[in-house]
Every structure is written in C-alpha cells, then in structure tokens.
TORFI-814081 format. One record per residue (C-alpha): x, y, z. Coordinates in steps of 0.02 Angstrom, whole numbers, plus 50000, padded with zeros to 5 digits. Layout:
XYZ/...
END
This chain:
518015724455726/518925720055873/520145707755814/520515696655942/518515693555953/518215676955879/516535682355831/517075696555739/518355685955655/517415674755599/516035684655518/517525693555436/518345676955368/516475671655298/516405689155222/518265685855133/517555669955096/516075675755018/516805688654912/518275674954865/516715662554808/516045676754704/517565681154596/517975663454584/516015661854507/516175677054403/517875671654334/516875654454292/515725663854215/516695674654106/517715659054048/516285647753979/515895662753861/517085657053722/516865638453733/514855641053719/514955653153579/516175644653507/514905626653514/513505638153474/513205627953312/511315626353331/509775636553405/509815626953551/511715629053605/511315649453557/510225648553681/511235638953800/512645654153761/511255667153790/510845660353962/512335669054017/511265685154000/509825689954132/508015689054041/508245707153981/510095706453965/510955718953830/512405712653710/513135727953638/514215725653498/514165746253449/512885757153418/512135748653272/512195732453353/511355731753515/510315715053557/509215715953717/508555699053795/508975683053778/508095680453624/508975693053530/510585689053598/510295670653546/509905677653377/511765684853353/512525667253370/511545662853251/511835674153128/512605670152966/514455679753019/514395670853184/514005653553113/515085655152954/516425661453096/516195643453202/516135632553029/517755641352988/518715638153157/518715650153285/519085654453463/518355667653570/519625671853715/519435680253836/520745689353966/520855688754117/519415696754213/519765713154343/518295710754457/517635725354557/516105718754677/514775727054744/513635719354857/512535707654712/513065717654567/515055718054477/515845727354375/517245716454267/518305725454130/519375712954022/520015710453843/519445698253731/520215691053560/519455679553434/520515668853334/519795664753145/520445650753058/521155654352879/522265642752732/523735649652807/523185644352999/522585653953140/522555674253124/521915686153260/520235692853191/519635705253349/520315713553480/519035721453602/518885729353749/517365723253860/516265730154010/515205716454109/513995722854222/513245708354317/512005701854438/511885690054589/510365678754535/509975667454675/509055656254550/510415655854423/511495640254393/513175644354382/514075639054191/514835625554300/513145617854337/513415619554539/511925616954605/510905628254744/512395638354709/511785657354658/512415660454508/512965678954417/512325683354223/512695698654126/511405710954146/512645719753995/514085719353916/514805732753811/516135728753675/517095738153570/518655735953455/520265741753530/520645754153371/521235769453469/519585776253497/519265785953663/517745773953677/518465757953682/519905764953802/518565771953912/517885754753932/519355749954031/519265763254169/518295757154326/517885775854332/516855778054151/515145777454186/514495762654138/512755768254083/513305770653911/514835761953909/515865777653880/516865791454012/
END
C-alpha cells in the first residue's frame, strides 16, 4: 500500500473504521448480557436474552450443563435457580472483553462476576472465565436496536468458575482450542 495514495489511504481508513465499529458492537453485545438476564423474569424476557445467541448457539456452563439452541438457552434463564437469583436480587457483571476479530468471526475472552443480594448485603456468588465465539449475522439487529446494521451473535459461550482448574485458565488464552474450551 502506498501511504501517499489517496485511494489506498481511504481503503485503510474504511477498514479501520469497520474494525472499530465491530469492536464497539461486540462490547455492546457482551455488556447487554447482564441487564438482559437479570431482568429475565418471564418467558418473553428469557427469549429476549437468548436472542443474543445464533439460532443453534451453545451456552456451555460445564460438562453437565450445556444448552444448544435459543429455546434451550431461554430455559436456562427460566430455571428455578436463576429465577430465585433474580427474585433475591442479582447482578451479572461482565468484565471488559478482549476481542480478536477475524472477518465475520470473533473470539472474545472475558471475566464475569455474579453478585447476589443476601440479608447481609451483596456478595460475589460466582467469578468465571468466559470464552465467547461470535459470528456476524447480517440480518441480526444489534442489542442497542440499531436498524440496518449487521449484528453479532454468540455462536458458543463457554463459562467456567475460576476455581484454579486448568480448564478455566485455558479459556483465557487466545491460543487455546476453541472447539471444546480447553487447550
């Protein structure tokens, strides 16, 4: 690329603006998760939260708790444990995500914390490592409601408690295999 050629400079600038827009859209997607699940008090709200995933998306909370498809993911949010957490008062807080873009795919690494209200106040209930595999869906409406803007959706999210396990630590390494969440 000739740095003095206006066409080359414009193409480079357009690519940079698109990458920044993708980063912002992905940050908004991840940030929208907490408010959506903390207000998923009924089936309609649970399906709204599950719409962050692709139609056949996967939410992997551990070997014994993997949901595939929006209906199954929405059912997680309607589960008695999650509903009691909401009734007691909770906050799902996502850490600032580390985003690696690759065209219409992205790998996102992040931490999450779940705060739970108790009689003594708020306590940290869970601290987890997260590996989000995202895809761009041209027909998807972003969580902020922007019309006619290609949105990102979660194809797979792997969430593991930060309990010192090698599996949880591996999720936080970009080079770890994303096929099964371990490296």
